[in-house]
C-alpha positions in Angstrom: 24.7 -26.5 -8.8 24.1 -24.0 -6.4 22.5 -20.4 -6.9 19.7 -18.9 -4.9 16.1 -18.1 -5.6 14.0 -15.4 -4.8 9.3 -16.0 -4.4 7.7 -12.4 -4.3 4.1 -11.5 -4.5 3.1 -9.2 -7.0 -0.5 -7.3 -8.0 -0.4 -7.6 -11.8 -1.9 -10.4 -13.8 0.2 -12.9 -14.6 -0.6 -13.1 -18.9 0.9 -9.3 -18.2 3.9 -9.9 -16.3 5.2 -12.6 -18.2 4.2 -10.4 -22.0 6.0 -7.5 -20.5 9.3 -10.1 -19.8 9.6 -11.1 -23.1 10.3 -8.1 -24.0 13.1 -7.9 -26.8 14.6 -4.6 -26.4 13.6 -4.4 -22.3 12.0 -6.9 -20.7 11.2 -6.0 -17.6 13.7 -5.8 -14.8 15.9 -4.5 -16.8 18.4 -1.4 -15.7 18.6 1.0 -18.4 22.1 0.7 -17.9 21.8 -2.2 -20.2 21.7 -2.2 -23.7 19.5 -5.2 -25.2 20.4 -6.9 -28.7 19.0 -9.5 -30.3 21.6 -12.0 -32.2 19.0 -14.9 -33.6 15.6 -15.2 -33.4 13.9 -17.7 -31.6 12.6 -20.9 -33.7 8.7 -20.1 -33.7 7.3 -18.6 -36.8 7.5 -14.5 -36.4 7.9 -14.4 -32.8 11.7 -12.9 -31.7 11.7 -13.9 -28.8 10.8 -17.9 -28.4 12.5 -20.3 -27.6 16.2 -20.6 -29.6 16.6 -16.9 -29.3 19.4 -15.7 -27.9 20.3 -12.1 -27.3 23.2 -10.1 -26.6 23.0 -7.6 -23.0 25.7 -5.0 -22.6 26.8 -4.0 -19.6 28.3 -0.8 -18.3 29.8 0.4 -14.2 30.5 -1.2 -12.6 29.9 -4.6 -14.6 31.0 -3.8 -17.9 30.9 -6.7 -20.6 28.3 -8.6 -21.9 26.4 -11.5 -21.1 25.3 -14.3 -24.2 22.2 -16.5 -23.7 19.5 -18.2 -25.1 16.6 -18.5 -24.3 15.2 -22.4 -23.1 11.7 -22.5 -22.5 9.2 -19.3 -23.1 5.9 -21.7 -21.3 2.8 -18.8 -21.2 0.3 -21.7 -19.4 -2.8 -22.2 -19.6 -5.4 -19.8 -18.1 -6.0 -20.2 -14.7 -2.0 -22.4 -14.5 1.2 -21.3 -14.4 3.8 -19.8 -17.3 8.0 -20.3 -17.0 11.0 -19.1 -19.1 14.4 -19.8 -19.1 17.5 -18.3 -20.1 20.4 -20.2 -20.6 23.9 -18.2 -20.6 26.6 -19.2 -23.6 29.0 -16.6 -22.2 30.3 -13.5 -19.8 33.1 -11.3 -19.7 31.3 -8.8 -17.0 33.7 -8.3 -14.0 30.9 -10.7 -12.0 31.0 -14.2 -14.1 28.4 -17.1 -13.4 29.9 -20.0 -14.1 28.5 -23.6 -15.2 29.2 -26.6 -14.2 30.7 -30.3 -16.3 28.8 -28.7 -19.2 25.8 -27.1 -17.3 25.8 -23.8 -18.3 24.2 -21.1 -15.8 20.1 -20.2 -15.8 18.3 -17.8 -15.1 14.3 -18.6 -14.1 11.0 -16.7 -13.4 8.3 -19.3 -12.8 4.5 -17.1 -12.8 2.1 -19.1 -10.4 -1.5 -16.8 -10.5 -2.9 -16.4 -7.0 -5.3 -14.0 -4.9 -5.2 -10.6 -6.0 -2.5 -10.9 -8.6 0.9 -13.0 -8.9 3.5 -15.3 -7.3 7.1 -15.0 -8.5 9.6 -17.3 -8.3 12.5 -16.3 -10.1 15.6 -18.6 -9.6 19.6 -17.8 -10.7 21.0 -21.1 -11.1 24.9 -21.9 -11.1 27.9 -23.6 -9.9 30.3 -20.5 -8.4 30.8 -17.4 -9.3 33.6 -15.4 -10.9 34.9 -11.4 -9.9 37.6 -9.4 -12.3 38.4 -5.5 -11.4 39.4 -3.9 -7.9 36.8 -5.9 -6.0 37.6 -9.1 -7.4 38.7 -10.2 -3.4 34.8 -10.0 -2.3 33.9 -12.7 -5.2 32.9 -15.3 -2.2 30.6 -12.6 -1.4 28.6 -11.4 -4.6 26.2 -14.7 -4.9 24.8 -13.5 -1.1 25.4 -10.0 -2.1 23.5 -10.2 -4.9 20.2 -11.6 -3.3 20.4 -9.5 -0.8 20.2 -7.1 -3.5 17.3 -8.5 -5.0 15.2 -9.2 -2.1 15.0 -5.7 0.1 13.6 -4.0 -3.9 12.9 -6.0 -7.0 9.5 -6.6 -6.1 9.0 -2.7 -5.8 11.0 -1.8 -8.8 9.2 -4.7 -10.7 5.6 -2.7 -9.3 6.9 0.6 -10.1 7.7 -0.6 -13.9 4.7 -2.6 -14.7 3.2 1.1 -13.9 5.1 2.9 -15.7 4.4 0.2 -18.7 1.1 1.5 -18.2 -0.4 -1.1 -15.9 -2.6 -1.0 -13.1 -2.1 -2.3 -9.6 -5.1 -5.5 -8.7 -7.5 -4.5 -6.7 -6.8 -6.3 -3.0 -9.4 -8.5 -2.2 -11.7 -8.4 0.3 -12.9 -10.6 3.1 -15.8 -9.1 4.7 -17.0 -12.5 6.7 -13.7 -13.6 8.0 -13.6 -13.4 11.7 -9.7 -11.5 12.2 -6.9 -13.0 14.6 -3.9 -10.7 15.2 -1.9 -13.5 17.1 -2.0 -15.5 13.7 -1.5 -12.9 11.3 1.5 -11.7 13.3 3.0 -15.1 13.1 2.5 -15.1 10.1 4.0 -11.9 9.7 6.9 -12.9 12.0 7.8 -16.3 9.7 8.1 -14.3 6.2 10.3 -11.7 8.1 12.6 -14.8 7.8 12.9 -15.6 4.8 14.7 -13.0 3.9 18.3 -13.7 3.5 21.3 -12.4 6.2 23.4 -9.8 5.1 25.9 -11.5 2.6 28.8 -9.5 5.6 27.5 -11.7 8.0 26.9 -15.1 5.5 31.1 -14.4 4.9 31.8 -14.1 7.9 30.0 -17.6 8.8 27.6 -15.0 11.1 
């Protein structure tokens, strides 16, 4: 299947990010225009959001409708290691639906890896194609690119702000007192990093 992935750094502990992503009624990154409800508890006794958990997300404007997903992987990881969360979509009735193929459902995956001064986050949407209803249905081929562009432009800022609102403080930036600076190398790294961002979705739709 296809889809896309985004990677970014957040100045918060991996354990804290994992815990907030596992909140039942308001996981990290959730929109205030969405309502989360648990349809079935997970298989781990006493832990509602654990593998096997089925949840429904109800969307208001502009998507309208709901999605039902099952948590297939919730691996907290060992200290100093990595965490992984995978939700498989079972049903979707919104105006924008991500579709699977050959019996393989769409997936939303978040991987967290401890790094210097915080956590490296990799977010992946795995799907075959998109289906769109409503007055803008003719933009269906652009919507995956539009979604990727929208997330890339603000997801790190949104998640960081949300972590602060939830009572967490950003980790202090590491200090490198004894390393000589190389401005040319720093500029090169920044330029290469900028190239990792997705192109504007309209440009991609037009084949530019």
